[in-house]
N, C-alpha and C positions, 0 to 999 in steps of 0.2 A: 703458779704465780698469780693467776687471776683471783683465786680464792683469798690469798693474802691481801691483795689490794682491796677486795670487797670487805674483808674483815677489818682492815685498817680504816676504811671509810665510814663504818657504822658509828663509832664514837663521835666522829665529826658531824655526821648527820644528826645524831642525838643532841649534840650541843647546839646545832642550828635550830632544831626543833624546840629545844628549851628556850632559846632566845626569841623565836617567833611566838611561842605561847606566852612567855613572860610579857611581851609587848601587847598581845591580844587581851590578856587578863589583867593588865596593869592597874586598871581602875577598880578591880574586884578582889584580886588576891595578891599577896606579896610574892616577890620573886622566889623566896625560899620555899613557899608552898608549891608553886609551879614546878620548881626544880625537884622537889621531893616526889611529886606525883609522877613526873617523867621518869625519874630514877626507879621508882617502884614498878612502873610499867615495863621498864627496860630490863630490870634485874633478872626475871625468869627467862628472858630471851637472849641474854648476853652471851651465852655459850652455844647458840644455835649452830648447827652444822652447816646450814645454808643461810647465810645472813642477808640474802638479797631483799627480803620483804620485812626484815626486822624494823627498820625505821617507820614503815607504813603501819605496821601493827602497833608499834609503840605510840605513834601519833593518834591512831584511832582510840586506843585504850585511854590515853592521857586526856584527850578531849572529852571522852565520856565521863571520866572521873571528875574533871574540872567543871563540867556542866552540872554534875550532881552537887559538887561543893558550892557552886554559886547559887543553885536553887535553894539549898538548905538555909543559906543566910538571908534569903529574900522573904520578908514577912508576908508577902501576898501569895506565896507559892501554894498554900493550903487551898485558898479559894480557886486558884487557877487549876490545880490538879483535880478538883472535884467538879469543875465546870467544863473541862475539855474532854476530848475524845476518849482516850483509853480508860481513865479513871471514872469518867462519867457514865460509861456503859453499864457498869454494875448497878448503879443507882437507877438508871433507866430500866434495866432489866427487872429489878425488884419492883418498881412501880407498875410495870406491865403485868407481872405475876399477881400483884394485889388486885389490879383492875380485872384480870381474867377470873380470879377467884370470886370477886364480888359479883360479876355478871353471871357466873355459873350458879351462885347460890340464890340469885334473885328470881 
């Protein structure tokens, strides 16, 4: 009986998640885009045998995809990606290698 209750609660939780994310991204994305992203994240997990963590997993996946969508539409993303941590390390590493190569040959 508990499993049926949990399974029945998942679609309600997904709808609540969709509503929260639609509100959060209202100024950046349309409601249809947010709904599609949530449904795409939920679809592979919709038949999970243990549905307890499905809403949490769907929320995490949806937020990640929505952040990626909003970054792509931002024209300044290229400059930020190359000036911040993860992406900037490869450039820094390359500069260090050049410096080391130049000091060894001198």
